C-alpha positions in Angstrom: -16.9 140.6 44.5 -15.5 143.7 42.7 -18.1 146.2 41.6 -17.6 148.7 38.7 -20.1 151.3 37.4 -20.1 153.7 34.5 -22.3 155.9 32.4 -22.3 157.5 28.9 -24.0 160.6 27.7 -24.4 161.4 24.0 -25.1 165.0 22.8 -24.2 167.5 20.1 -22.2 170.6 20.7 -21.5 173.1 17.9 -22.8 170.6 15.3 -20.4 167.8 16.5 -21.3 164.5 18.2 -19.9 164.4 21.7 -19.7 161.4 24.0 -19.1 162.1 27.8 -18.1 159.1 29.9 -17.6 158.6 33.7 -16.6 155.4 35.5 -15.7 154.1 38.9 -13.7 150.9 39.2 -13.7 148.9 42.5 -16.4 151.2 43.9 -16.2 149.5 47.3 -12.4 149.9 47.4 -12.1 146.2 48.2 -8.5 144.8 48.6 -7.9 141.7 46.5 -5.2 139.8 44.7 -4.8 139.4 41.0 -3.3 136.3 39.5 -1.2 137.3 36.5 0.8 134.0 35.9 0.6 130.6 37.5 3.4 131.6 39.9 2.8 135.4 40.3 0.2 137.4 42.2 -0.1 141.2 42.6 -2.4 143.4 44.6 -5.5 144.5 42.8 -6.3 148.1 41.8 -7.8 150.4 44.4 -10.9 152.5 43.7 -10.3 154.5 40.5 -12.4 157.2 38.9 -12.2 158.2 35.2 -13.9 160.9 33.2 -13.4 161.5 29.5 -14.9 163.1 26.4 -14.9 162.1 22.7 -15.7 164.7 20.0 -16.4 163.6 16.5 -15.2 166.1 13.9 
């Protein structure tokens, strides 16, 4: 089983709505195969961390 987690935080900065996001994909760093076509497989993604921000003007 592949486990992903994430969180969002909403706030206002300088009168603008701001959304901060953080996520971790494949938190256990498990190795697995992805089936992309009926005759093609590829290794799954390793653990990945992402952080981003969205500002509404």
